[in-house]
PQR file with spaces between the fields and no chain letter, atoms N, CA, C, O and H, PARSE charges and radii, in Angstrom:
ATOM       1  N    MET     1       6.602    4.039   11.575 -0.4000 1.5000
ATOM       2  CA   MET     1       5.728    3.358   10.660 -0.0000 2.0000
ATOM       3  C    MET     1       6.539    2.324    9.904  0.5500 1.7000
ATOM       4  O    MET     1       7.667    2.586    9.486 -0.5500 1.4000
ATOM       5  N    LYS     2       5.954    1.145    9.732 -0.4000 1.5000
ATOM       6  CA   LYS     2       6.589    0.083    8.957 -0.0000 2.0000
ATOM       7  C    LYS     2       5.824   -0.118    7.661  0.5500 1.7000
ATOM       8  O    LYS     2       4.601    0.016    7.620 -0.5500 1.4000
ATOM       9  H    LYS     2       5.038    0.932   10.071  0.4000 1.0000
ATOM      10  N    ILE     3       6.547   -0.438    6.619 -0.4000 1.5000
ATOM      11  CA   ILE     3       5.945   -0.791    5.345 -0.0000 2.0000
ATOM      12  C    ILE     3       6.365   -2.219    5.035  0.5500 1.7000
ATOM      13  O    ILE     3       7.555   -2.518    4.944 -0.5500 1.4000
ATOM      14  H    ILE     3       7.541   -0.547    6.653  0.4000 1.0000
ATOM      15  N    ILE     4       5.385   -3.098    4.875 -0.4000 1.5000
ATOM      16  CA   ILE     4       5.650   -4.526    4.669 -0.0000 2.0000
ATOM      17  C    ILE     4       5.094   -4.939    3.314  0.5500 1.7000
ATOM      18  O    ILE     4       3.929   -4.678    3.014 -0.5500 1.4000
ATOM      19  H    ILE     4       4.417   -2.855    4.949  0.4000 1.0000
ATOM      20  N    TYR     5       5.913   -5.576    2.502 -0.4000 1.5000
ATOM      21  CA   TYR     5       5.471   -6.092    1.209 -0.0000 2.0000
ATOM      22  C    TYR     5       4.551   -7.282    1.430  0.5500 1.7000
ATOM      23  O    TYR     5       4.855   -8.162    2.235 -0.5500 1.4000
ATOM      24  H    TYR     5       6.859   -5.788    2.746  0.4000 1.0000
ATOM      25  N    ILE     6       3.434   -7.314    0.724 -0.4000 1.5000
ATOM      26  CA   ILE     6       2.479   -8.416    0.833 -0.0000 2.0000
ATOM      27  C    ILE     6       2.609   -9.283   -0.424  0.5500 1.7000
ATOM      28  O    ILE     6       2.152   -8.885   -1.495 -0.5500 1.4000
ATOM      29  H    ILE     6       3.187   -6.599    0.070  0.4000 1.0000
ATOM      30  N    PRO     7       3.222  -10.455   -0.306 -0.5600 1.5000
ATOM      31  CA   PRO     7       3.300  -11.323   -1.481  0.2800 2.0000
ATOM      32  C    PRO     7       1.894  -11.855   -1.803  0.5500 1.7000
ATOM      33  O    PRO     7       1.158  -12.278   -0.912 -0.5500 1.4000
ATOM      34  N    ASP     8       1.546  -11.826   -3.069 -0.4000 1.5000
ATOM      35  CA   ASP     8       0.216  -12.224   -3.496 -0.0000 2.0000
ATOM      36  C    ASP     8       0.334  -12.818   -4.889  0.5500 1.7000
ATOM      37  O    ASP     8       1.167  -12.385   -5.686 -0.5500 1.4000
ATOM      38  H    ASP     8       2.144  -11.482   -3.794  0.4000 1.0000
ATOM      39  N    SER     9      -0.486  -13.794   -5.179 -0.4000 1.5000
ATOM      40  CA   SER     9      -0.432  -14.419   -6.492 -0.0000 2.0000
ATOM      41  C    SER     9      -0.848  -13.433   -7.588  0.5500 1.7000
ATOM      42  O    SER     9      -0.503  -13.628   -8.754 -0.5500 1.4000
ATOM      43  H    SER     9      -1.163  -14.146   -4.532  0.4000 1.0000
ATOM      44  N    GLU    10      -1.589  -12.371   -7.228 -0.4000 1.5000
ATOM      45  CA   GLU    10      -2.002  -11.383   -8.211 -0.0000 2.0000
ATOM      46  C    GLU    10      -0.923  -10.344   -8.467  0.5500 1.7000
ATOM      47  O    GLU    10      -1.003   -9.621   -9.461 -0.5500 1.4000
ATOM      48  H    GLU    10      -1.869  -12.212   -6.281  0.4000 1.0000
ATOM      49  N    ASN    11       0.089  -10.243   -7.600 -0.4000 1.5000
ATOM      50  CA   ASN    11       1.178   -9.292   -7.814 -0.0000 2.0000
ATOM      51  C    ASN    11       2.014   -9.744   -9.001  0.5500 1.7000
ATOM      52  O    ASN    11       2.323  -10.927   -9.145 -0.5500 1.4000
ATOM      53  H    ASN    11       0.154  -10.830   -6.793  0.4000 1.0000
ATOM      54  N    THR    12       2.373   -8.794   -9.841 -0.4000 1.5000
ATOM      55  CA   THR    12       3.217   -9.078  -10.996 -0.0000 2.0000
ATOM      56  C    THR    12       4.365   -8.078  -10.980  0.5500 1.7000
ATOM      57  O    THR    12       4.530   -7.332  -10.015 -0.5500 1.4000
ATOM      58  H    THR    12       2.121   -7.833   -9.724  0.4000 1.0000
ATOM      59  N    ASP    13       5.156   -8.063  -12.046 -0.4000 1.5000
ATOM      60  CA   ASP    13       6.217   -7.059  -12.149 -0.0000 2.0000
ATOM      61  C    ASP    13       5.634   -5.646  -12.181  0.5500 1.7000
ATOM      62  O    ASP    13       6.314   -4.689  -11.812 -0.5500 1.4000
ATOM      63  H    ASP    13       5.022   -8.669  -12.830  0.4000 1.0000
ATOM      64  N    LEU    14       4.386   -5.509  -12.617 -0.4000 1.5000
ATOM      65  CA   LEU    14       3.770   -4.196  -12.745 -0.0000 2.0000
ATOM      66  C    LEU    14       2.781   -3.889  -11.619  0.5500 1.7000
ATOM      67  O    LEU    14       2.196   -2.806  -11.598 -0.5500 1.4000
ATOM      68  H    LEU    14       3.833   -6.287  -12.917  0.4000 1.0000
ATOM      69  N    THR    15       2.585   -4.813  -10.693 -0.4000 1.5000
ATOM      70  CA   THR    15       1.628   -4.615   -9.605 -0.0000 2.0000
ATOM      71  C    THR    15       2.264   -5.025   -8.290  0.5500 1.7000
ATOM      72  O    THR    15       2.795   -6.129   -8.174 -0.5500 1.4000
ATOM      73  H    THR    15       3.060   -5.693  -10.710  0.4000 1.0000
ATOM      74  N    LYS    16       2.216   -4.150   -7.301 -0.4000 1.5000
ATOM      75  CA   LYS    16       2.755   -4.445   -5.969 -0.0000 2.0000
ATOM      76  C    LYS    16       1.804   -3.922   -4.911  0.5500 1.7000
ATOM      77  O    LYS    16       1.081   -2.952   -5.142 -0.5500 1.4000
ATOM      78  H    LYS    16       1.784   -3.253   -7.395  0.4000 1.0000
ATOM      79  N    CYS    17       1.804   -4.567   -3.740 -0.4000 1.5000
ATOM      80  CA   CYS    17       0.961   -4.138   -2.630 -0.0000 2.0000
ATOM      81  C    CYS    17       1.792   -4.168   -1.345  0.5500 1.7000
ATOM      82  O    CYS    17       2.538   -5.117   -1.105 -0.5500 1.4000
ATOM      83  H    CYS    17       2.391   -5.354   -3.553  0.4000 1.0000
ATOM      84  N    TYR    18       1.660   -3.130   -0.525 -0.4000 1.5000
ATOM      85  CA   TYR    18       2.393   -3.022    0.729 -0.0000 2.0000
ATOM      86  C    TYR    18       1.422   -2.727    1.869  0.5500 1.7000
ATOM      87  O    TYR    18       0.467   -1.969    1.698 -0.5500 1.4000
ATOM      88  H    TYR    18       1.054   -2.358   -0.720  0.4000 1.0000
ATOM      89  N    GLN    19       1.669   -3.325    3.022 -0.4000 1.5000
ATOM      90  CA   GLN    19       0.874   -3.094    4.222 -0.0000 2.0000
ATOM      91  C    GLN    19       1.547   -2.016    5.058  0.5500 1.7000
ATOM      92  O    GLN    19       2.766   -2.046    5.228 -0.5500 1.4000
ATOM      93  H    GLN    19       2.444   -3.941    3.160  0.4000 1.0000
ATOM      94  N    LEU    20       0.782   -1.063    5.584 -0.4000 1.5000
ATOM      95  CA   LEU    20       1.303   -0.018    6.459 -0.0000 2.0000
ATOM      96  C    LEU    20       0.912   -0.338    7.897  0.5500 1.7000
ATOM      97  O    LEU    20      -0.258   -0.598    8.179 -0.5500 1.4000
ATOM      98  H    LEU    20      -0.208   -1.038    5.446  0.4000 1.0000
ATOM      99  N    THR    21       1.879   -0.322    8.806 -0.4000 1.5000
ATOM     100  CA   THR    21       1.602   -0.539   10.228 -0.0000 2.0000
ATOM     101  C    THR    21       2.308    0.541   11.038  0.5500 1.7000
ATOM     102  O    THR    21       3.300    1.117   10.592 -0.5500 1.4000
ATOM     103  H    THR    21       2.830   -0.111    8.577  0.4000 1.0000
ATOM     104  N    ASN    22       1.780    0.812   12.247 -0.4000 1.5000
ATOM     105  CA   ASN    22       2.437    1.789   13.109 -0.0000 2.0000
ATOM     106  C    ASN    22       3.413    1.070   14.038  0.5500 1.7000
ATOM     107  O    ASN    22       3.628   -0.133   13.887 -0.5500 1.4000
ATOM     108  H    ASN    22       0.974    0.344   12.609  0.4000 1.0000
ATOM     109  N    GLY    23       4.001    1.776   14.988 -0.4000 1.5000
ATOM     110  CA   GLY    23       4.996    1.206   15.894 -0.0000 2.0000
ATOM     111  C    GLY    23       4.454    0.122   16.805  0.5500 1.7000
ATOM     112  O    GLY    23       5.218   -0.685   17.334 -0.5500 1.4000
ATOM     113  H    GLY    23       3.827    2.752   15.111  0.4000 1.0000
ATOM     114  N    GLN    24       3.130    0.095   16.993 -0.4000 1.5000
ATOM     115  CA   GLN    24       2.499   -0.932   17.827 -0.0000 2.0000
ATOM     116  C    GLN    24       1.976   -2.091   16.989  0.5500 1.7000
ATOM     117  O    GLN    24       1.187   -2.900   17.478 -0.5500 1.4000
ATOM     118  H    GLN    24       2.509    0.750   16.563  0.4000 1.0000
ATOM     119  N    ASN    25       2.402   -2.184   15.736 -0.4000 1.5000
ATOM     120  CA   ASN    25       1.987   -3.218   14.785 -0.0000 2.0000
ATOM     121  C    ASN    25       0.487   -3.237   14.523  0.5500 1.7000
ATOM     122  O    ASN    25      -0.075   -4.285   14.207 -0.5500 1.4000
ATOM     123  H    ASN    25       3.043   -1.527   15.338  0.4000 1.0000
ATOM     124  N    GLU    26      -0.170   -2.072   14.652 -0.4000 1.5000
ATOM     125  CA   GLU    26      -1.569   -1.953   14.274 -0.0000 2.0000
ATOM     126  C    GLU    26      -1.635   -1.631   12.784  0.5500 1.7000
ATOM     127  O    GLU    26      -0.861   -0.813   12.286 -0.5500 1.4000
ATOM     128  H    GLU    26       0.286   -1.220   14.909  0.4000 1.0000
ATOM     129  N    ASP    27      -2.551   -2.268   12.081 -0.4000 1.5000
ATOM     130  CA   ASP    27      -2.716   -1.983   10.660 -0.0000 2.0000
ATOM     131  C    ASP    27      -3.220   -0.566   10.469  0.5500 1.7000
ATOM     132  O    ASP    27      -4.189   -0.149   11.104 -0.5500 1.4000
ATOM     133  H    ASP    27      -3.179   -2.932   12.485  0.4000 1.0000
ATOM     134  N    ILE    28      -2.556    0.174    9.588 -0.4000 1.5000
ATOM     135  CA   ILE    28      -2.977    1.525    9.236 -0.0000 2.0000
ATOM     136  C    ILE    28      -3.707    1.501    7.905  0.5500 1.7000
ATOM     137  O    ILE    28      -4.753    2.133    7.753 -0.5500 1.4000
ATOM     138  H    ILE    28      -1.770   -0.165    9.072  0.4000 1.0000
ATOM     139  N    GLY    29      -3.156    0.774    6.942 -0.4000 1.5000
ATOM     140  CA   GLY    29      -3.762    0.703    5.615 -0.0000 2.0000
ATOM     141  C    GLY    29      -2.855   -0.006    4.639  0.5500 1.7000
ATOM     142  O    GLY    29      -1.976   -0.774    5.030 -0.5500 1.4000
ATOM     143  H    GLY    29      -2.307    0.261    7.065  0.4000 1.0000
ATOM     144  N    THR    30      -3.075    0.256    3.365 -0.4000 1.5000
ATOM     145  CA   THR    30      -2.287   -0.373    2.312 -0.0000 2.0000
ATOM     146  C    THR    30      -1.883    0.657    1.266  0.5500 1.7000
ATOM     147  O    THR    30      -2.511    1.706    1.124 -0.5500 1.4000
ATOM     148  H    THR    30      -3.789    0.880    3.047  0.4000 1.0000
ATOM     149  N    VAL    31      -0.826    0.334    0.543 -0.4000 1.5000
ATOM     150  CA   VAL    31      -0.389    1.109   -0.617 -0.0000 2.0000
ATOM     151  C    VAL    31      -0.269    0.126   -1.766  0.5500 1.7000
ATOM     152  O    VAL    31       0.402   -0.899   -1.646 -0.5500 1.4000
ATOM     153  H    VAL    31      -0.315   -0.518    0.659  0.4000 1.0000
ATOM     154  N    GLU    32      -0.913    0.434   -2.871 -0.4000 1.5000
ATOM     155  CA   GLU    32      -0.877   -0.435   -4.038 -0.0000 2.0000
ATOM     156  C    GLU    32      -0.364    0.368   -5.226  0.5500 1.7000
ATOM     157  O    GLU    32      -0.693    1.544   -5.384 -0.5500 1.4000
ATOM     158  H    GLU    32      -1.458    1.267   -2.968  0.4000 1.0000
ATOM     159  N    GLY    33       0.432   -0.270   -6.045 -0.4000 1.5000
ATOM     160  CA   GLY    33       0.950    0.371   -7.248 -0.0000 2.0000
ATOM     161  C    GLY    33       0.690   -0.492   -8.462  0.5500 1.7000
ATOM     162  O    GLY    33       0.911   -1.703   -8.440 -0.5500 1.4000
ATOM     163  H    GLY    33       0.699   -1.225   -5.917  0.4000 1.0000
ATOM     164  N    PHE    34       0.216    0.144   -9.522 -0.4000 1.5000
ATOM     165  CA   PHE    34      -0.090   -0.562  -10.755 -0.0000 2.0000
ATOM     166  C    PHE    34       0.610    0.151  -11.906  0.5500 1.7000
ATOM     167  O    PHE    34       0.409    1.347  -12.117 -0.5500 1.4000
ATOM     168  H    PHE    34       0.037    1.127   -9.539  0.4000 1.0000
ATOM     169  N    GLY    35       1.420   -0.575  -12.640 -0.4000 1.5000
ATOM     170  CA   GLY    35       2.082   -0.012  -13.812 -0.0000 2.0000
ATOM     171  C    GLY    35       1.469   -0.578  -15.074  0.5500 1.7000
ATOM     172  O    GLY    35       0.989   -1.712  -15.087 -0.5500 1.4000
ATOM     173  H    GLY    35       1.583   -1.547  -12.469  0.4000 1.0000
ATOM     174  N    ASN    36       1.484    0.210  -16.132 -0.4000 1.5000
ATOM     175  CA   ASN    36       0.974   -0.314  -17.390 -0.0000 2.0000
ATOM     176  C    ASN    36       2.096   -0.399  -18.428  0.5500 1.7000
ATOM     177  O    ASN    36       3.241   -0.043  -18.150 -0.5500 1.4000
ATOM     178  H    ASN    36       1.874    1.131  -16.121  0.4000 1.0000
ATOM     179  N    LYS    37       1.757   -0.867  -19.604 -0.4000 1.5000
ATOM     180  CA   LYS    37       2.782   -1.087  -20.627 -0.0000 2.0000
ATOM     181  C    LYS    37       3.361    0.217  -21.172  0.5500 1.7000
ATOM     182  O    LYS    37       4.356    0.185  -21.896 -0.5500 1.4000
ATOM     183  H    LYS    37       0.827   -1.157  -19.830  0.4000 1.0000
ATOM     184  N    TYR    38       2.762    1.361  -20.842 -0.4000 1.5000
ATOM     185  CA   TYR    38       3.253    2.660  -21.291 -0.0000 2.0000
ATOM     186  C    TYR    38       4.172    3.310  -20.257  0.5500 1.7000
ATOM     187  O    TYR    38       4.647    4.427  -20.464 -0.5500 1.4000
ATOM     188  H    TYR    38       1.954    1.387  -20.254  0.4000 1.0000
ATOM     189  N    GLY    39       4.423    2.619  -19.152 -0.4000 1.5000
ATOM     190  CA   GLY    39       5.308    3.146  -18.128 -0.0000 2.0000
ATOM     191  C    GLY    39       4.622    4.078  -17.142  0.5500 1.7000
ATOM     192  O    GLY    39       5.287    4.731  -16.338 -0.5500 1.4000
ATOM     193  H    GLY    39       4.038    1.712  -18.984  0.4000 1.0000
ATOM     194  N    GLU    40       3.303    4.144  -17.199 -0.4000 1.5000
ATOM     195  CA   GLU    40       2.562    4.997  -16.278 -0.0000 2.0000
ATOM     196  C    GLU    40       2.302    4.232  -14.978  0.5500 1.7000
ATOM     197  O    GLU    40       2.032    3.031  -15.003 -0.5500 1.4000
ATOM     198  H    GLU    40       2.763    3.614  -17.852  0.4000 1.0000
ATOM     199  N    LEU    41       2.383    4.924  -13.858 -0.4000 1.5000
ATOM     200  CA   LEU    41       2.156    4.318  -12.548 -0.0000 2.0000
ATOM     201  C    LEU    41       0.899    4.913  -11.922  0.5500 1.7000
ATOM     202  O    LEU    41       0.740    6.132  -11.861 -0.5500 1.4000
ATOM     203  H    LEU    41       2.602    5.900  -13.838  0.4000 1.0000
ATOM     204  N    VAL    42       0.023    4.051  -11.465 -0.4000 1.5000
ATOM     205  CA   VAL    42      -1.165    4.471  -10.732 -0.0000 2.0000
ATOM     206  C    VAL    42      -1.002    3.936   -9.317  0.5500 1.7000
ATOM     207  O    VAL    42      -0.839    2.732   -9.123 -0.5500 1.4000
ATOM     208  H    VAL    42       0.152    3.061  -11.515  0.4000 1.0000
ATOM     209  N    SER    43      -1.046    4.818   -8.333 -0.4000 1.5000
ATOM     210  CA   SER    43      -0.903    4.361   -6.949 -0.0000 2.0000
ATOM     211  C    SER    43      -2.197    4.630   -6.194  0.5500 1.7000
ATOM     212  O    SER    43      -2.883    5.625   -6.427 -0.5500 1.4000
ATOM     213  H    SER    43      -1.179    5.797   -8.491  0.4000 1.0000
ATOM     214  N    VAL    44      -2.508    3.715   -5.284 -0.4000 1.5000
ATOM     215  CA   VAL    44      -3.706    3.810   -4.460 -0.0000 2.0000
ATOM     216  C    VAL    44      -3.262    3.653   -3.012  0.5500 1.7000
ATOM     217  O    VAL    44      -2.637    2.656   -2.651 -0.5500 1.4000
ATOM     218  H    VAL    44      -1.951    2.907   -5.095  0.4000 1.0000
ATOM     219  N    VAL    45      -3.589    4.647   -2.180 -0.4000 1.5000
ATOM     220  CA   VAL    45      -3.276    4.591   -0.754 -0.0000 2.0000
ATOM     221  C    VAL    45      -4.594    4.497   -0.008  0.5500 1.7000
ATOM     222  O    VAL    45      -5.457    5.363   -0.149 -0.5500 1.4000
ATOM     223  H    VAL    45      -4.097    5.458   -2.473  0.4000 1.0000
ATOM     224  N    LYS    46      -4.749    3.441    0.789 -0.4000 1.5000
ATOM     225  CA   LYS    46      -5.969    3.244    1.573 -0.0000 2.0000
ATOM     226  C    LYS    46      -5.593    3.288    3.051  0.5500 1.7000
ATOM     227  O    LYS    46      -4.811    2.463    3.524 -0.5500 1.4000
ATOM     228  H    LYS    46      -4.048    2.737    0.904  0.4000 1.0000
ATOM     229  N    ILE    47      -6.147    4.244    3.770 -0.4000 1.5000
ATOM     230  CA   ILE    47      -5.888    4.383    5.201 -0.0000 2.0000
ATOM     231  C    ILE    47      -7.137    3.930    5.953  0.5500 1.7000
ATOM     232  O    ILE    47      -8.197    4.543    5.831 -0.5500 1.4000
ATOM     233  H    ILE    47      -6.782    4.914    3.387  0.4000 1.0000
ATOM     234  N    PHE    48      -7.006    2.848    6.735 -0.4000 1.5000
ATOM     235  CA   PHE    48      -8.139    2.266    7.445 -0.0000 2.0000
ATOM     236  C    PHE    48      -8.241    2.759    8.888  0.5500 1.7000
ATOM     237  O    PHE    48      -9.341    2.913    9.418 -0.5500 1.4000
ATOM     238  H    PHE    48      -6.145    2.350    6.834  0.4000 1.0000
ATOM     239  N    HIS    49      -7.109    3.002    9.513 -0.4000 1.5000
ATOM     240  CA   HIS    49      -7.071    3.360   10.936 -0.0000 2.0000
ATOM     241  C    HIS    49      -7.563    4.798   11.101  0.5500 1.7000
ATOM     242  O    HIS    49      -6.997    5.701   10.486 -0.5500 1.4000
ATOM     243  H    HIS    49      -6.215    2.877    9.083  0.4000 1.0000
ATOM     244  N    PRO    50      -8.612    5.043   11.919 -0.5600 1.5000
ATOM     245  CA   PRO    50      -9.186    6.382   12.024  0.2800 2.0000
ATOM     246  C    PRO    50      -8.218    7.438   12.568  0.5500 1.7000
ATOM     247  O    PRO    50      -8.372    8.617   12.251 -0.5500 1.4000
ATOM     248  N    ASN    51      -7.233    7.053   13.372 -0.4000 1.5000
ATOM     249  CA   ASN    51      -6.275    8.028   13.911 -0.0000 2.0000
ATOM     250  C    ASN    51      -5.327    8.574   12.850  0.5500 1.7000
ATOM     251  O    ASN    51      -4.680    9.597   13.072 -0.5500 1.4000
ATOM     252  H    ASN    51      -7.108    6.095   13.630  0.4000 1.0000
ATOM     253  N    TYR    52      -5.236    7.904   11.696 -0.4000 1.5000
ATOM     254  CA   TYR    52      -4.307    8.323   10.651 -0.0000 2.0000
ATOM     255  C    TYR    52      -5.033    8.897    9.438  0.5500 1.7000
ATOM     256  O    TYR    52      -4.380    9.373    8.510 -0.5500 1.4000
ATOM     257  H    TYR    52      -5.762    7.072   11.516  0.4000 1.0000
ATOM     258  N    GLN    53      -6.353    8.865    9.418 -0.4000 1.5000
ATOM     259  CA   GLN    53      -7.102    9.421    8.299 -0.0000 2.0000
ATOM     260  C    GLN    53      -7.099   10.942    8.357  0.5500 1.7000
ATOM     261  O    GLN    53      -7.093   11.539    9.434 -0.5500 1.4000
ATOM     262  H    GLN    53      -6.884    8.478   10.172  0.4000 1.0000
ATOM     263  N    ARG    54      -7.103   11.553    7.182 -0.4000 1.5000
ATOM     264  CA   ARG    54      -7.187   13.011    7.028 -0.0000 2.0000
ATOM     265  C    ARG    54      -6.040   13.761    7.695  0.5500 1.7000
ATOM     266  O    ARG    54      -6.220   14.868    8.203 -0.5500 1.4000
ATOM     267  H    ARG    54      -7.108   11.068    6.308  0.4000 1.0000
ATOM     268  N    ASN    55      -4.852   13.142    7.689 -0.4000 1.5000
ATOM     269  CA   ASN    55      -3.676   13.792    8.254 -0.0000 2.0000
ATOM     270  C    ASN    55      -2.743   14.351    7.196  0.5500 1.7000
ATOM     271  O    ASN    55      -1.680   14.875    7.531 -0.5500 1.4000
ATOM     272  H    ASN    55      -4.706   12.243    7.276  0.4000 1.0000
ATOM     273  N    GLY    56      -3.115   14.253    5.931 -0.4000 1.5000
ATOM     274  CA   GLY    56      -2.310   14.831    4.871 -0.0000 2.0000
ATOM     275  C    GLY    56      -1.152   14.043    4.424  0.5500 1.7000
ATOM     276  O    GLY    56      -0.423   14.470    3.529 -0.5500 1.4000
ATOM     277  H    GLY    56      -3.978   13.828    5.659  0.4000 1.0000
């Protein structure tokens, strides 16, 4: 599995987004992280590829 950083104008020091791909360069999903001024991190993992959903 590869994790690729997605540069975006909405990304800041507190917000990052990464693309997940498998060995065949098929998109699996994304991982997004959002930090706030209190140092708390909220992460969102979105799995789009049906072969990788519900695998824990």
